[in-house]
C-alpha positions in Angstrom: 3.3 -24.6 46.0 4.0 -21.8 48.5 6.7 -20.5 46.1 4.0 -19.9 43.4 1.9 -17.9 45.8 5.0 -15.9 46.9 5.7 -15.1 43.2 2.0 -14.1 42.6 2.2 -11.7 45.6 5.5 -10.2 44.6 5.9 -6.7 43.2 7.9 -7.7 40.1 5.2 -10.2 39.1 2.5 -7.5 39.3 4.6 -5.1 37.4 5.1 -7.6 34.6 1.3 -8.4 34.5 0.5 -4.7 34.5 3.0 -4.1 31.7 1.7 -6.9 29.4 -1.9 -5.9 30.2 -1.6 -2.2 29.6 0.9 -2.2 26.7 -1.7 -2.9 24.0 -4.1 -0.4 25.4 -1.5 2.4 25.7 -0.1 1.8 22.3 -3.6 1.7 20.7 -4.3 5.1 22.3 -0.9 6.3 21.1 -1.6 5.3 17.4 -5.2 6.6 17.5 -4.0 10.0 18.7 -1.2 10.1 16.1 -3.7 9.1 13.3 -6.0 11.9 14.4 -3.2 14.4 14.4 -2.3 13.3 10.8 -5.9 13.7 9.7 -6.4 17.2 11.1 -2.9 18.5 10.3 -2.6 17.1 6.8 -5.8 15.7 5.3 -7.9 18.6 6.5 -5.5 21.6 6.4 -3.1 21.0 3.5 -4.6 21.9 0.1 -4.1 19.6 -2.9 -0.6 19.9 -4.3 0.0 21.5 -7.6 1.1 19.4 -10.5 4.8 18.3 -10.1 6.9 20.3 -12.4 10.4 19.0 -11.6 12.5 16.5 -13.4 11.0 13.0 -13.2 13.8 10.5 -12.2 14.0 7.1 -13.9 12.2 4.5 -11.7 12.9 0.8 -11.6 9.8 -1.3 -10.7 10.8 -4.6 -9.1 8.2 -7.4 -9.1 9.5 -10.6 -7.3 7.3 -13.6 -8.0 7.2 -17.2 -6.8 4.5 -19.4 -8.4 2.4 -16.4 -9.3 1.1 -17.6 -12.7 -2.5 -16.5 -11.9 -1.6 -12.9 -10.9 1.7 -11.9 -12.5 0.1 -10.8 -15.8 -2.3 -8.5 -14.1 0.5 -7.0 -12.1 2.6 -6.4 -15.2 -0.3 -4.9 -17.1 -1.0 -2.5 -14.3 2.7 -1.5 -14.0 2.9 -0.8 -17.8 -0.2 1.4 -17.6 1.3 3.8 -15.0 1.1 7.4 -15.9 4.8 8.2 -15.7 7.3 9.3 -18.3 10.3 7.2 -17.6 10.4 3.7 -15.9 11.3 0.1 -16.4 9.8 -3.1 -15.0 11.9 -6.0 -13.8 10.0 -9.2 -13.1 12.0 -11.6 -11.0 11.1 -15.3 -11.2 12.3 -16.8 -7.9 12.6 -20.4 -9.0 8.9 -20.9 -9.7 7.7 -24.4 -10.5 4.5 -23.3 -12.3 3.9 -21.2 -15.4 5.0 -17.9 -14.0 7.8 -17.4 -16.6 5.5 -18.3 -19.5 3.1 -15.6 -18.3 5.9 -13.0 -18.3 7.4 -13.8 -21.7 4.8 -12.0 -23.8 5.5 -8.8 -21.9 9.2 -8.8 -23.0 8.1 -7.4 -26.3 7.8 -4.1 -24.5 11.3 -2.6 -24.2 10.4 -1.4 -20.7 10.1 -5.0 -19.4 13.0 -7.3 -18.4 12.9 -10.7 -16.8 15.4 -12.0 -14.2 14.9 -15.8 -14.3 16.3 -17.4 -11.2 16.3 -21.2 -11.2 16.7 -21.6 -7.4 14.1 -20.3 -5.0 16.0 -18.1 -2.4 13.2 -16.0 -1.0 11.9 -12.5 -1.7 14.8 -10.6 -0.1 17.4 -12.4 -2.2 15.3 -11.9 -5.3 15.2 -8.2 -4.7 18.9 -8.0 -3.9 19.7 -9.8 -7.2 17.4 -7.4 -9.1 18.9 -4.3 -7.6 22.2 -5.1 -9.3 20.4 -5.0 -12.6 18.2 -2.0 -11.9 18.9 1.2 -13.9 16.6 3.6 -12.0 17.4 6.5 -9.7 14.5 5.3 -7.5 13.2 1.8 -6.9 9.6 0.7 -6.4 9.0 -2.7 -5.0 5.6 -4.3 -5.9 4.1 -7.7 -5.1 3.2 -9.9 -8.0 -0.4 -10.2 -6.8 -1.1 -6.5 -6.7 -2.2 -3.9 -9.2 -0.8 -0.3 -8.9 -2.9 2.8 -9.1 -2.3 4.5 -12.4 -1.1 7.7 -10.7 1.1 5.8 -8.2 4.5 7.1 -9.3 3.3 10.7 -9.9 2.1 10.8 -6.3 5.0 9.0 -4.6 8.1 10.4 -6.6 7.6 14.1 -5.7 8.1 13.3 -2.0 11.8 12.7 -2.8 12.2 16.4 -3.5 12.7 16.8 0.2 16.3 15.8 1.2 15.1 14.2 4.5 12.9 11.6 2.7 14.6 8.3 2.2 11.6 6.1 1.4 7.8 6.5 0.8 5.4 3.9 2.1 2.4 2.9 -0.1 -1.2 2.4 1.0 -2.3 -1.0 -0.2 -6.0 -1.8 -0.5 -7.6 -5.3 -0.6 -9.4 -5.9 -3.9 -11.1 -9.2 -3.1 -13.3 -8.8 0.0 -15.8 -11.5 -0.7 -14.6 -14.0 1.9 -14.3 -13.5 5.7 -10.5 -13.9 5.6 -10.2 -11.2 2.9 -12.4 -8.9 4.9 -10.2 -9.5 8.0 -7.2 -8.7 5.8 -8.8 -5.5 4.7 -9.3 -4.5 8.4 -5.7 -5.4 9.1 -4.4 -3.2 6.2 -6.6 -0.3 7.3 -5.3 -0.5 10.9 -1.7 -1.5 10.4 -1.1 0.6 7.2 -3.7 3.3 7.3 -3.5 4.2 10.9 0.0 3.1 12.2 1.9 4.5 9.2 0.1 7.9 9.5 0.8 8.1 13.2 4.4 7.1 12.7 4.6 9.9 10.0 3.5 12.4 12.6 6.2 11.3 15.1 8.7 11.3 12.2 9.6 7.6 12.6 8.0 5.3 9.9 9.3 1.9 11.1 8.3 -0.2 8.1 8.0 0.9 4.5 5.1 -1.0 2.8 
């Protein structure tokens, strides 16, 4: 076993151990500093924006769903209650084997709602790609079938596209059900991964994942 001892005493071994040990500490400090910069540079110093007065582009809201019969109705109700002048909602049934389609059908009475009923489950990415072909909007909002949007969501997100260097806007999801331990842990995850990392990435000008 002398070769194991030799490896443990070698410089490359200790460099690797140091890297894997220090990496999470250094990146945590990096994100915390970025989040603090965001807070003091934007949350504290920038006054509330005036009401957006530009032309509101047409927005397509895509809601992919697979076996979401318990939540899809709430998602559609929330989407239709958005305070925004011009949008459509496309519900994508991704081959669900439950009553998801039946929950969507009553909403088709609203001319703003359409249903893309896929009979084969191909995953969220393919469902969104199929819906993009049918979308009429200048902008696209992707929303999960188990979420409820804030009523002012589009009025707060759309104006960012007035800047030519903005290609996408990340949302800030909040966990509604925090009764169980797992839900509370998910709330902590969302607060750290979304609330802190995205804000820090915004300061560095490199948002790596658009939620």
